[in-house]
BAFI-3210 file (N, C-alpha, C; in Angstrom, 3 decimals, decimal comma, padded with zeros to 6 digits):
// residues 280
n [1|2|3|4|5|6|7|8|9|10|11|12|13|14|15|16|17|18|19|20|21|22|23|24|25|26|27|28|29|30|31|32|33|34|35|36|37|38|39|40|41|42|43|44|45|46|47|48|49|50|51|52|53|54|55|56|57|58|59|60|61|62|63|64|65|66|67|68|69|70|71|72|73|74|75|76|77|78|79|80|81|82|83|84|85|86|87|88|89|90|91|92|93|94|95|96|97|98|99|100|101|102|103|104|105|106|107|108|109|110|111|112|113|114|115|116|117|118|119|120|121|122|123|124|125|126|127|128|129|130|131|132|133|134|135|136|137|138|139|140|141|142|143|144|145|146|147|148|149|150|151|152|153|154|155|156|157|158|159|160|161|162|163|164|165|166|167|168|169|170|171|172|173|174|175|176|177|178|179|180|181|182|183|184|185|186|187|188|189|190|191|192|193|194|195|196|197|198|199|200|201|202|203|204|205|206|207|208|209|210|211|212|213|214|215|216|217|218|219|220|221|222|223|224|225|226|227|228|229|230|231|232|233|234|235|236|237|238|239|240|241|242|243|244|245|246|247|248|249|250|251|252|253|254|255|256|257|258|259|260|261|262|263|264|265|266|267|268|269|270|271|272|273|274|275|276|277|278|279|280]
n.u [-005,692|-006,445|-005,067|-003,151|-004,112|-002,226|-001,689|-000,007|002,068|002,510|003,282|002,990|005,947|007,248|009,471|008,150|006,594|008,599|009,593|007,340|007,207|009,523|009,040|006,664|007,330|006,906|004,184|001,100|000,410|-001,436|-000,897|-001,909|-001,885|-001,536|-001,816|-000,896|000,381|-001,651|-003,830|-003,217|-003,644|-006,365|-007,443|-006,855|-008,370|-010,928|-011,075|-010,252|-007,950|-005,571|-003,102|-000,758|002,040|004,547|006,972|009,278|011,719|014,898|018,288|019,901|018,356|016,809|014,091|010,603|008,619|005,746|004,525|004,704|002,760|000,490|000,433|000,052|-002,459|-004,069|-005,992|-004,614|-001,868|001,693|002,910|005,115|008,411|010,837|014,074|015,301|017,740|018,384|018,587|019,091|018,202|018,841|016,419|014,925|013,151|013,912|016,925|018,167|020,678|022,446|023,102|021,016|018,964|016,927|015,320|014,607|012,483|011,292|010,565|010,955|012,652|014,106|015,495|017,131|018,747|020,311|021,773|024,523|025,186|023,708|024,834|026,954|025,846|024,915|023,230|020,916|017,657|016,266|013,297|010,812|008,473|005,490|006,125|008,524|008,100|005,713|006,620|008,217|006,245|004,745|006,513|006,593|003,847|003,245|005,181|007,596|010,211|013,537|013,099|013,725|013,661|014,111|014,316|013,381|014,878|012,884|010,719|011,687|011,653|008,889|007,778|009,032|011,457|014,749|017,768|019,820|021,832|023,055|022,650|022,880|022,695|023,996|025,030|026,229|025,416|022,679|019,741|016,249|013,777|010,932|007,625|005,236|001,850|-001,073|-003,686|-002,523|-002,763|-001,533|000,334|000,501|001,782|003,218|003,106|005,562|007,377|007,831|010,234|010,635|009,356|007,233|006,674|004,772|004,721|003,986|005,851|006,476|008,381|010,621|013,328|015,159|013,040|012,996|015,298|014,590|012,855|014,595|016,394|014,785|014,096|016,633|017,171|015,427|016,642|016,165|016,707|017,153|016,506|015,745|014,840|012,571|011,534|008,805|007,347|004,370|001,565|000,086|000,633|002,842|006,287|006,017|006,467|006,069|007,107|008,538|009,511|011,599|012,025|014,070|014,170|014,853|013,349|010,027|008,238|009,702|009,881|007,149|006,792|008,495|007,156|004,909|006,245|007,231|004,944|003,723|005,264|004,722|002,461|-000,409|000,506|001,168|001,121|002,350|002,964|003,895|006,331|008,369|011,835|012,987|014,430|017,324|017,484|019,778]
n.v [018,064|014,777|011,952|009,350|005,979|003,387|000,049|-002,388|-005,282|-006,466|-004,758|-001,366|000,432|-001,501|-002,686|-002,392|-000,126|001,801|001,639|002,562|005,221|006,295|005,875|007,300|009,775|013,185|013,077|012,851|010,124|007,309|004,637|001,295|-001,433|-004,984|-008,504|-010,525|-011,144|-011,991|-010,785|-008,153|-008,078|-008,668|-006,390|-004,444|-005,410|-005,045|-002,367|-000,966|000,363|002,542|001,846|-000,892|-002,284|-004,570|-006,875|-008,552|-009,739|-010,460|-009,524|-011,248|-013,378|-014,206|-014,839|-014,206|-016,541|-017,278|-014,804|-014,180|-015,796|-014,702|-012,201|-012,880|-014,062|-011,983|-009,012|-006,736|-004,507|-004,109|-001,005|000,390|000,393|-000,049|-000,103|-001,034|-000,500|-002,776|-002,588|-004,380|-004,764|-005,776|-005,621|-004,648|-004,402|-001,430|-001,085|-003,542|-006,058|-007,766|-010,227|-010,744|-011,634|-014,269|-015,328|-014,594|-013,060|-013,015|-012,337|-015,040|-014,426|-012,232|-013,431|-015,203|-013,321|-012,498|-014,547|-015,132|-013,386|-014,399|-016,860|-016,421|-016,258|-018,668|-019,335|-017,975|-018,428|-018,496|-017,584|-018,103|-015,722|-013,850|-011,317|-008,618|-006,029|-006,495|-008,327|-006,712|-005,034|-006,832|-007,332|-004,803|-004,337|-006,370|-006,195|-007,797|-008,887|-010,079|-011,004|-010,576|-008,860|-008,930|-006,124|-003,010|000,303|002,214|000,725|000,203|002,795|003,424|001,586|002,024|000,727|-000,467|-000,404|-003,053|-004,135|-002,896|-002,977|-005,812|-007,500|-009,967|-009,460|-006,485|-005,160|-005,471|-005,693|-005,162|-005,666|-003,863|-003,929|-001,716|-001,859|-001,506|000,161|001,112|003,867|005,809|007,651|009,951|008,793|008,730|005,986|005,699|006,473|004,432|002,066|-000,470|-003,761|-006,376|-009,711|-012,693|-016,143|-019,426|-022,448|-025,487|-028,398|-028,620|-029,162|-026,308|-024,511|-022,321|-020,981|-019,977|-017,910|-016,181|-015,557|-014,125|-011,881|-010,767|-010,110|-007,981|-006,108|-006,155|-006,077|-008,650|-008,654|-010,152|-013,486|-015,974|-019,178|-021,469|-024,585|-025,795|-026,650|-029,803|-030,136|-031,930|-031,334|-028,862|-025,354|-022,221|-019,037|-016,062|-012,956|-010,060|-007,279|-004,827|-001,806|000,546|001,472|001,741|000,855|-001,158|-002,955|-003,700|-004,951|-007,107|-008,603|-009,464|-011,014|-013,176|-014,379|-016,522|-018,693|-019,298|-019,978|-018,717|-016,086|-013,018|-009,574|-008,290|-005,816|-002,508|-000,086|002,486|001,990|001,303|003,313|003,076|003,030|003,914]
n.w [007,436|006,496|007,981|006,391|006,586|007,712|007,637|009,518|010,110|013,316|016,455|017,812|017,270|015,888|013,275|010,908|011,343|011,502|008,897|007,529|008,434|007,285|004,543|003,923|004,759|005,116|005,096|006,875|008,919|010,146|012,205|012,043|013,880|013,303|013,947|012,185|008,814|007,165|008,385|007,815|005,027|004,994|006,216|004,304|002,174|003,164|003,108|005,342|005,685|004,086|002,972|003,142|004,906|004,202|005,064|002,976|002,401|003,900|004,243|005,625|006,773|004,652|002,262|002,955|002,490|002,599|002,186|-000,485|-001,658|-000,431|-001,650|-004,346|-004,262|-003,605|-004,388|-004,156|-004,953|-005,338|-004,582|-003,984|-002,444|000,184|001,605|004,647|007,045|009,531|012,920|015,673|019,120|022,500|024,851|027,995|031,154|033,033|035,052|035,135|034,395|031,742|032,774|034,456|032,922|031,891|029,939|026,516|024,195|020,836|017,342|014,995|012,757|013,662|015,726|014,301|013,078|015,153|016,224|016,703|018,780|020,979|021,246|022,851|025,310|026,848|028,923|028,591|027,539|024,401|022,894|020,455|019,216|018,270|017,317|017,217|018,423|019,845|021,682|023,259|024,258|025,817|027,925|029,115|029,784|031,600|033,477|033,496|034,939|034,461|031,974|028,545|025,337|021,792|019,945|018,289|018,582|018,649|019,667|022,229|023,269|023,145|024,903|027,271|027,949|028,721|026,881|026,888|025,402|022,446|018,871|018,220|016,103|013,867|011,284|010,211|008,001|007,706|006,151|005,595|003,192|002,551|001,388|-000,014|000,011|-001,882|-003,716|-005,975|-006,198|-004,773|-005,591|-008,233|-010,784|-013,929|-016,234|-017,592|-015,697|-013,958|-012,881|-012,023|-011,494|-010,227|-010,890|-011,474|-012,444|-013,755|-014,360|-016,052|-015,087|-017,109|-019,382|-020,082|-019,817|-017,994|-018,804|-021,305|-020,630|-019,258|-021,274|-023,061|-021,500|-021,211|-023,873|-024,239|-022,724|-019,951|-016,531|-014,287|-011,003|-008,867|-008,100|-007,238|-006,411|-005,967|-005,151|-006,756|-005,097|-005,299|-007,957|-009,397|-009,763|-010,913|-010,894|-009,241|-010,075|-008,851|-009,801|-009,741|-011,732|-013,307|-015,200|-017,855|-019,893|-020,248|-022,209|-023,530|-021,448|-021,144|-023,595|-023,257|-021,324|-022,732|-024,541|-023,073|-022,246|-023,833|-023,059|-020,496|-017,731|-015,991|-015,696|-014,124|-013,036|-010,153|-009,241|-010,333|-010,024|-008,463|-008,008|-004,762|-002,095|000,070|003,568|005,819]
ca.u [-005,410|-006,756|-003,881|-003,253|-004,145|-001,235|-001,803|001,286|002,162|003,264|002,783|003,626|007,386|007,809|010,243|007,187|006,226|009,760|009,600|006,234|007,599|010,505|008,488|005,661|007,994|006,190|002,740|000,529|-000,039|-001,956|-000,471|-002,908|-001,185|-002,227|-000,978|-000,307|000,319|-003,001|-004,694|-002,916|-004,330|-007,804|-007,780|-006,829|-009,505|-012,146|-010,932|-010,040|-006,681|-005,199|-001,945|-000,169|003,491|004,813|008,344|009,300|012,987|015,957|019,581|020,526|017,459|016,223|012,738|009,435|007,933|004,280|004,030|004,553|001,444|-000,511|000,375|-000,518|-003,876|-004,775|-006,218|-003,749|-000,667|002,857|002,964|006,401|009,272|011,892|015,040|015,599|018,830|017,794|019,448|018,400|018,671|018,315|015,753|014,295|012,753|015,080|017,566|018,674|021,865|022,277|023,215|019,728|017,978|016,904|014,620|014,450|011,441|011,235|010,164|011,994|013,632|014,987|016,375|018,147|019,657|021,115|022,184|025,906|025,202|023,186|025,761|027,860|025,086|024,249|022,251|019,688|016,776|015,675|011,988|010,141|007,184|004,810|006,594|009,539|007,520|004,741|007,389|008,590|005,006|004,415|007,385|006,146|002,493|003,179|006,328|008,285|011,642|014,267|012,717|014,144|013,123|014,900|013,385|013,948|015,025|011,559|009,928|012,207|011,161|007,439|007,385|009,825|012,412|016,154|018,573|020,936|022,889|022,598|023,268|023,303|022,554|025,260|025,479|026,034|024,745|021,447|018,642|014,982|013,019|009,519|006,759|004,061|000,755|-002,262|-004,479|-001,787|-003,276|-000,965|001,074|000,116|003,007|003,023|003,699|006,958|008,232|008,133|011,477|010,740|008,086|007,225|005,876|004,733|004,285|004,234|006,595|006,627|009,754|011,128|014,639|015,200|011,851|013,359|016,324|013,901|012,354|015,724|016,952|013,891|014,262|017,932|017,054|014,736|017,450|015,519|017,586|016,490|017,132|015,326|014,048|012,180|010,677|008,083|006,584|002,927|000,963|-000,839|001,096|004,206|007,381|005,720|006,931|005,660|008,261|008,317|010,711|011,634|012,781|014,341|014,250|014,946|012,364|008,776|007,655|010,448|009,460|005,828|006,987|009,121|006,115|004,108|007,098|007,381|003,627|003,432|006,082|004,354|001,039|-000,768|001,384|000,507|001,973|001,989|003,112|004,841|006,608|009,712|012,807|013,026|015,691|017,825|017,624|020,904]
ca.v [016,967|013,457|011,103|008,069|004,831|002,404|-001,169|-003,068|-006,491|-006,189|-003,718|-000,053|000,331|-002,538|-002,162|-002,003|001,270|002,616|001,679|003,434|006,600|006,725|005,867|008,349|011,050|014,289|012,826|012,421|008,735|006,651|003,242|000,325|-002,707|-006,257|-009,590|-011,350|-010,585|-012,269|-009,736|-006,941|-008,167|-008,587|-004,989|-003,740|-005,873|-004,463|-000,908|-000,389|001,092|003,031|001,092|-001,849|-002,483|-006,003|-007,333|-009,634|-010,456|-009,907|-009,856|-012,318|-014,517|-014,632|-014,434|-014,629|-017,214|-017,201|-013,501|-014,199|-016,370|-013,722|-011,163|-013,423|-014,364|-010,760|-008,029|-005,601|-004,396|-003,428|000,354|000,966|-000,424|000,656|-000,990|-000,465|-001,085|-003,299|-002,611|-005,103|-004,475|-006,539|-004,651|-005,213|-003,381|-000,699|-001,494|-004,910|-006,330|-008,944|-011,403|-010,963|-012,084|-015,734|-015,640|-013,499|-013,363|-012,195|-012,978|-015,985|-013,807|-011,413|-014,363|-015,633|-012,205|-012,212|-015,829|-015,089|-012,703|-015,260|-017,981|-016,035|-016,298|-019,976|-019,446|-017,292|-019,205|-017,644|-018,154|-017,467|-015,088|-013,363|-010,031|-007,963|-004,966|-007,064|-008,936|-005,608|-004,583|-007,835|-007,092|-003,565|-004,439|-007,340|-005,936|-009,089|-008,816|-011,278|-011,342|-009,587|-008,959|-008,359|-005,143|-001,765|001,425|002,828|-000,096|000,444|004,104|003,400|000,736|002,433|-000,325|-000,094|-001,188|-003,687|-004,308|-002,300|-003,482|-007,197|-008,293|-010,547|-008,781|-005,044|-004,684|-006,248|-004,911|-005,801|-005,007|-003,735|-003,560|-000,907|-002,530|-000,672|000,089|001,798|005,227|006,705|008,707|010,109|008,562|008,265|004,658|005,795|006,762|003,193|001,422|-001,790|-004,493|-007,720|-010,540|-014,112|-017,051|-020,850|-023,181|-026,929|-028,823|-029,098|-028,628|-025,063|-023,662|-021,062|-020,284|-019,234|-016,668|-015,317|-015,093|-013,101|-010,672|-010,197|-009,523|-006,707|-005,281|-006,133|-006,590|-009,498|-008,334|-011,123|-014,618|-016,861|-020,255|-022,253|-025,667|-025,624|-027,760|-030,610|-030,260|-032,433|-030,818|-027,562|-024,335|-020,830|-018,148|-014,655|-012,240|-008,600|-006,809|-003,397|-001,410|001,975|001,781|001,092|000,172|-002,406|-003,863|-004,240|-005,875|-008,330|-009,371|-010,134|-011,999|-014,392|-014,922|-017,833|-019,743|-019,386|-020,041|-017,950|-014,920|-011,842|-008,492|-007,983|-004,382|-001,690|000,968|003,045|001,295|001,911|003,790|002,381|003,864|003,358]
ca.w [006,503|007,043|007,873|005,700|007,489|007,279|008,430|009,603|010,924|014,532|017,339|017,729|017,489|015,025|012,151|009,885|011,596|011,131|007,434|007,110|008,724|006,288|003,194|003,727|005,001|005,771|005,115|008,147|008,843|011,349|012,176|012,507|014,081|013,148|014,431|011,130|007,467|006,667|008,926|007,048|003,741|005,249|006,478|003,025|001,374|003,729|003,020|006,668|005,653|002,752|002,504|004,062|004,836|004,310|004,862|002,004|002,469|004,742|003,652|006,405|006,996|003,393|001,865|003,729|001,389|002,593|001,751|-001,942|-001,938|-000,022|-002,672|-005,572|-004,051|-003,247|-005,449|-003,889|-005,761|-004,773|-005,106|-003,630|-001,595|000,897|002,242|005,955|007,828|010,757|014,104|016,735|020,476|023,626|025,713|029,191|032,126|033,548|036,294|035,052|033,589|030,894|033,642|035,127|031,937|031,742|028,687|025,560|023,228|019,629|016,091|014,538|011,873|014,499|016,455|013,333|012,826|016,352|016,783|017,192|020,079|022,043|021,425|023,939|026,561|026,788|030,009|028,198|026,667|023,376|022,590|019,328|019,494|017,069|016,818|018,039|019,240|020,773|022,769|024,144|024,909|026,829|029,086|029,754|030,333|032,699|034,364|033,519|035,241|034,080|030,598|027,565|023,985|020,704|019,382|017,770|019,509|018,761|020,586|023,580|023,699|023,317|026,027|028,441|028,257|028,653|025,943|027,591|024,392|021,187|017,648|018,466|014,884|013,418|010,076|010,364|006,789|007,807|005,591|005,245|002,125|002,871|000,275|000,285|-000,680|-001,985|-004,943|-007,047|-006,375|-003,760|-006,270|-009,636|-011,541|-015,293|-016,411|-018,002|-014,546|-013,263|-013,316|-011,410|-011,459|-009,650|-011,799|-011,142|-013,509|-013,496|-015,374|-015,855|-014,866|-018,387|-019,714|-020,838|-019,672|-017,339|-019,581|-022,359|-020,024|-018,951|-022,550|-023,595|-020,682|-021,565|-025,204|-024,097|-021,814|-018,646|-015,489|-013,300|-009,720|-007,846|-008,567|-006,142|-006,895|-004,973|-005,777|-006,798|-004,361|-006,079|-009,340|-009,253|-010,580|-011,496|-009,966|-009,363|-009,985|-008,559|-010,217|-009,761|-012,886|-013,376|-016,600|-018,143|-020,923|-019,851|-023,362|-023,730|-020,371|-021,477|-024,712|-022,735|-020,639|-023,762|-025,207|-022,252|-021,920|-024,431|-022,460|-019,086|-017,403|-014,802|-015,584|-013,576|-012,524|-008,758|-009,025|-011,086|-009,055|-008,487|-007,176|-003,443|-001,545|001,263|004,765|006,602]
c.u [-005,696|-005,534|-004,162|-003,235|-003,244|-001,324|-000,481|001,137|003,024|002,651|003,433|005,107|008,048|008,604|009,323|006,750|007,368|009,837|008,515|006,593|008,568|009,880|007,543|006,158|007,164|004,675|002,284|000,007|-000,550|-001,631|-001,562|-002,225|-002,105|-001,262|-000,240|-000,393|-001,032|-003,977|-004,471|-003,687|-005,847|-008,240|-007,807|-008,030|-010,806|-012,133|-010,827|-008,753|-006,405|-004,075|-001,494|001,337|003,758|006,296|008,315|010,619|013,974|017,293|020,292|019,641|016,737|014,784|011,691|008,471|006,413|003,736|003,911|003,176|000,334|-000,682|-000,309|-002,029|-004,716|-005,027|-005,344|-002,501|000,470|002,919|004,273|007,192|010,269|012,776|015,501|016,727|018,266|018,840|018,648|019,038|018,083|017,735|015,074|013,861|013,992|015,623|018,131|019,960|021,580|022,293|021,907|018,678|018,077|016,214|014,526|013,449|011,578|010,769|011,292|013,049|014,601|015,965|017,486|019,191|020,638|021,725|023,596|025,996|024,781|024,008|026,744|027,184|024,244|023,189|020,918|018,910|016,087|014,417|011,342|008,788|006,627|005,493|007,616|008,903|006,508|005,433|007,820|007,368|004,604|005,244|006,920|004,812|002,425|004,363|007,149|009,793|012,299|013,979|013,143|013,446|014,165|013,963|014,125|014,115|013,683|010,673|010,380|011,684|009,668|007,031|008,283|010,757|013,831|016,873|019,795|022,115|022,344|023,325|023,751|023,133|023,932|025,850|025,180|025,531|023,436|020,263|017,404|014,299|011,539|008,758|005,615|002,945|-000,455|-002,969|-003,842|-002,236|-002,628|-000,150|000,609|001,375|002,640|003,698|005,169|007,913|008,557|009,461|011,691|009,363|008,296|006,222|005,872|004,262|004,624|004,972|006,588|008,112|010,286|012,460|014,495|014,032|012,185|014,362|015,708|013,421|013,498|016,336|016,101|014,045|015,586|017,872|016,403|015,416|016,767|016,456|016,782|017,182|016,769|014,561|013,817|011,246|010,025|007,332|005,093|002,279|-000,050|-000,457|002,575|005,146|006,990|005,975|006,349|006,902|007,789|009,604|010,506|012,517|012,931|014,580|014,349|013,878|011,077|008,153|008,365|010,068|008,107|005,915|007,578|008,101|005,263|004,923|007,247|006,042|003,370|004,182|005,757|002,865|000,813|000,140|000,596|001,517|001,490|002,118|004,119|005,069|008,019|010,631|013,001|014,412|016,067|018,006|018,670|020,633]
c.v [015,625|012,549|009,826|006,951|003,738|001,184|-001,923|-004,386|-006,161|-005,055|-002,373|-000,195|-000,761|-001,899|-001,771|-000,544|002,202|002,753|002,608|004,903|007,129|006,835|007,049|009,730|012,052|014,092|012,415|010,990|008,271|005,163|002,352|-001,034|-003,911|-007,380|-010,328|-010,629|-010,870|-011,204|-008,406|-006,946|-008,085|-007,145|-004,175|-004,120|-005,251|-002,945|-000,240|000,425|001,524|002,211|000,105|-001,890|-003,956|-006,291|-008,518|-010,399|-009,704|-010,392|-010,976|-013,556|-014,983|-014,171|-014,950|-015,262|-017,110|-015,872|-013,391|-014,731|-015,405|-012,633|-011,667|-013,632|-013,123|-009,904|-006,793|-005,658|-003,777|-002,046|001,049|000,009|000,474|-000,373|-000,333|-001,227|-001,483|-003,353|-003,238|-004,802|-005,469|-005,535|-005,370|-004,063|-002,724|-001,294|-002,902|-004,962|-007,540|-010,216|-011,720|-011,589|-013,606|-016,166|-014,395|-013,930|-012,453|-013,029|-013,898|-015,354|-012,939|-012,288|-014,853|-014,551|-011,974|-013,477|-015,788|-014,419|-013,645|-016,537|-017,695|-016,117|-017,576|-020,152|-018,769|-018,177|-018,250|-018,317|-017,382|-016,894|-014,520|-012,148|-009,428|-006,940|-005,500|-007,777|-007,881|-005,114|-005,534|-007,633|-005,863|-003,745|-005,323|-007,251|-007,220|-008,900|-010,156|-011,735|-010,208|-009,800|-008,423|-007,406|-003,896|-000,728|002,116|002,053|000,121|001,773|004,056|002,641|000,920|001,323|000,195|-000,996|-001,731|-003,926|-003,811|-002,934|-004,904|-008,086|-008,758|-009,766|-007,299|-004,382|-005,450|-005,390|-005,775|-004,966|-005,035|-003,293|-002,696|-001,439|-001,602|-000,871|000,840|003,241|006,222|007,826|008,761|010,008|008,087|006,907|004,696|006,079|005,511|002,629|000,053|-002,437|-005,847|-008,556|-011,970|-014,909|-018,480|-021,463|-024,659|-027,248|-029,477|-028,428|-027,351|-024,127|-022,316|-020,274|-019,496|-017,885|-015,684|-014,746|-013,974|-011,793|-009,981|-009,499|-008,140|-005,764|-005,072|-006,769|-007,399|-009,306|-009,325|-012,246|-015,563|-017,924|-020,976|-023,360|-025,375|-026,852|-028,484|-030,780|-030,625|-031,805|-029,597|-026,491|-022,968|-019,972|-016,727|-013,924|-010,737|-008,192|-005,294|-003,011|000,107|002,417|001,016|000,312|-001,147|-003,434|-004,503|-005,233|-007,197|-009,215|-010,133|-011,221|-013,282|-015,075|-016,300|-018,995|-019,966|-019,698|-019,225|-016,736|-013,726|-010,833|-008,111|-006,495|-003,767|-000,432|001,507|002,243|002,039|002,362|003,005|003,392|003,229|003,527]
c.w [007,175|006,891|007,088|006,737|006,931|008,188|008,365|010,359|012,134|015,328|017,069|018,071|016,669|013,889|010,995|010,091|011,207|009,612|006,911|007,313|007,672|004,903|002,959|004,135|005,763|005,785|006,509|007,999|010,207|011,233|012,772|012,663|013,871|013,520|013,326|009,783|006,823|007,146|008,204|005,737|003,906|005,478|005,195|002,172|001,848|003,714|004,392|006,745|004,222|002,141|003,572|003,868|005,085|004,074|003,907|002,010|003,354|004,215|004,395|006,489|005,731|003,198|002,848|002,725|001,430|002,076|000,239|-002,323|-001,557|-001,077|-003,937|-005,442|-003,775|-004,489|-005,260|-004,778|-004,945|-005,411|-004,759|-002,757|-000,884|001,580|003,545|006,634|009,185|011,863|015,248|018,092|021,457|024,617|026,874|030,101|032,724|034,848|036,279|034,220|032,714|031,740|034,370|034,207|031,763|030,449|027,828|024,493|022,002|018,445|015,603|013,648|012,652|015,265|015,537|013,112|013,980|016,974|017,372|018,564|021,191|022,217|022,553|025,314|026,588|027,874|029,652|027,228|025,691|022,851|021,439|019,752|018,188|016,464|017,765|018,978|020,246|021,936|023,775|024,924|026,041|028,097|029,853|030,465|031,570|033,649|034,581|033,700|034,904|032,666|029,671|026,239|023,007|019,976|018,933|018,878|019,719|019,724|022,032|024,125|024,011|024,579|027,248|028,907|028,085|027,660|026,685|026,669|023,061|020,002|017,769|017,229|014,408|012,258|010,195|009,085|006,642|007,350|005,410|004,174|002,495|001,621|000,781|-000,610|-000,718|-003,310|-006,099|-007,246|-005,418|-004,374|-007,719|-010,485|-012,940|-015,450|-016,799|-016,867|-013,740|-013,773|-012,677|-011,407|-010,808|-010,416|-011,280|-012,342|-013,105|-014,673|-015,034|-015,706|-016,145|-018,690|-020,542|-020,632|-019,032|-018,170|-020,735|-021,833|-019,803|-020,225|-023,146|-022,821|-021,008|-022,921|-025,135|-023,095|-020,462|-017,630|-014,475|-011,953|-008,613|-008,518|-007,394|-006,705|-005,722|-005,688|-005,717|-006,174|-005,231|-007,528|-009,315|-010,274|-011,402|-010,437|-010,294|-009,177|-009,711|-008,918|-010,052|-010,922|-012,821|-014,832|-016,713|-019,131|-020,618|-021,007|-023,646|-022,676|-020,701|-022,644|-024,221|-022,021|-021,648|-024,460|-024,401|-021,989|-022,555|-023,783|-020,986|-018,959|-016,142|-014,603|-015,068|-013,061|-011,133|-008,482|-009,969|-010,266|-009,257|-007,554|-005,855|-003,011|-000,297|002,385|005,666|008,089]
res [m|v|p|k|k|i|v|i|q|g|g|y|g|a|f|h|e|i|a|a|n|h|y|f|g|d|d|q|i|e|i|l|p|r|n|t|f|k|d|v|m|k|s|l|k|k|n|n|a|d|f|g|i|m|a|i|e|n|s|l|a|g|s|i|l|p|n|y|s|l|l|q|d|s|t|m|k|i|v|g|e|i|y|l|r|i|r|q|n|l|v|a|l|p|g|q|r|i|e|d|i|v|e|v|y|s|h|p|m|a|i|l|q|c|q|d|f|f|d|k|y|s|d|i|r|v|v|e|s|m|d|t|a|l|s|a|k|e|i|h|d|n|k|r|f|g|i|g|a|i|a|s|t|l|a|a|e|k|y|e|l|e|i|l|a|a|g|i|e|t|n|k|m|n|y|t|r|f|l|i|i|g|e|n|n|h|k|q|i|e|p|g|s|f|n|k|a|s|v|h|f|a|l|a|h|k|i|g|s|l|s|k|i|l|s|i|l|s|f|y|e|i|n|l|s|k|i|q|s|m|p|i|i|g|r|d|w|e|y|q|f|y|i|d|v|e|f|n|d|y|d|l|y|k|q|s|i|e|a|i|r|p|f|t|s|n|l|g|i|i|g|e|y|e|k|g|r|s|i|i]
***
């Protein structure tokens, strides 16, 4: 069986790889690391991978706003999602103590998730980097004693690092939502089996413009599970909205989309898929 090629942001051992392992389950997969989310989308566009994994929001640090724009500007669709419980660890080369660490590197979102822990260690300088797993890899490859990283248990295993402190995230119910991006062909699902969708549209800054949309969705018994707004560059007081909706009746959902269309501009569906499960 030919393994599915899954492109991720970050290095081997990143939480994106863990999310991919859980989502695809028993399927054989090949992980293709990329430095940035833009690189992930480029790989998909060039057909270098079957699917991509993209973090979109974290329960503690919030939404990753640039990724909404990447999705809207891409021809790719959301084909699935998964919620992963994020356990962060302080890792370093073996044989060291926390007291030996002078600098710690990691992704800005991971640092935000662990701020309370590092408040107890004022002598440690925390530095933003591109990725959690790549920070761990840097320590391993260059044998950087006195340097730590915030990373997953999988990254520690892959790069032969020791966990100096486990579970250092502030919020023990710390989840990240990962989107699976592709061409909507990974599962043969009848449209009636979908129960969630991601939609974008633009609204002018006028009284009642958003409330009309919400009223229509409510009338069609559509549950709004997420709403995110972003200003439209170059168009004063106009906003792009990204919403996630959940529904039990696919036909009612499609009717609701047509009902809100006259009150919006640039309306588009980023993906229709099954609501994702949570991995504790």
